[in-house]
C-alpha positions, 0 to 999 in steps of 0.5 A: 484538472483543466489539461494544459501543456504545463507539466504537473508535479506533487503539490502537497507530500504526503505520509499516511501510516495504517496498521492492523491490529491483532483483536481489533481488526479482524481478517478479511477487513479492507483498511483505507491506507490512502485517499486520493487528493482532489486533483489525484494522486502519485503513489511511489510506495507502499512499505509493510512490515509486520510483528508476527514472527509466528505467521506470514500473511496473505495481503490484498492490495486493491483501488477502490473506485466508485463503490467497486474494488479493483485488486492489485496484487495478492502477497504473502508477507513473510514472517518478521518482515521489518520487525526483527531488525534483520528481516526487511521490510517489504515494497509492496509497489517493487512487489516484494521480493519477487516483484509480483507486481508487474505492469506499473509505469516507473517515474524518471527515477526509476521509482514504481509508481500508481496514478489514483484519480480523485475519488480512488482509496487504496485499500489493504487486508490481509487474511489469517488471523494475527498472532496474539499482539502482533501488528501489520502496518503499512505506510503509503508515501506518495502526494497529491496534484 
């Protein structure tokens, strides 16, 4: 995209859901949760929940650029996060309840965000096997420039 003094806004809002399914997805295998658009993208939310009421899961979020993964956060997803009607889901951009993801910029709405360059992807994995018939769900909210 050429450089300009004119502000650039999101042109195409996007919500991309992804899930990790017990018995289908192996622990430690990364899955794409968002692919940047041709002119780059802005990510404003990464919401995670699980139906696993038995085990917490260590998640790793990374940016993949030119086949090299750059970890952003390792976060332990609590049991039943967003999955039992009383435990809240987790926003990884907010760093979860512990605010673990520090150093991100904040927009005029007070929302933390990640900018992705064309060709970047956001990926996530989990470290321990899911309990039988349980899932982890990831919803990435953002848009393309």
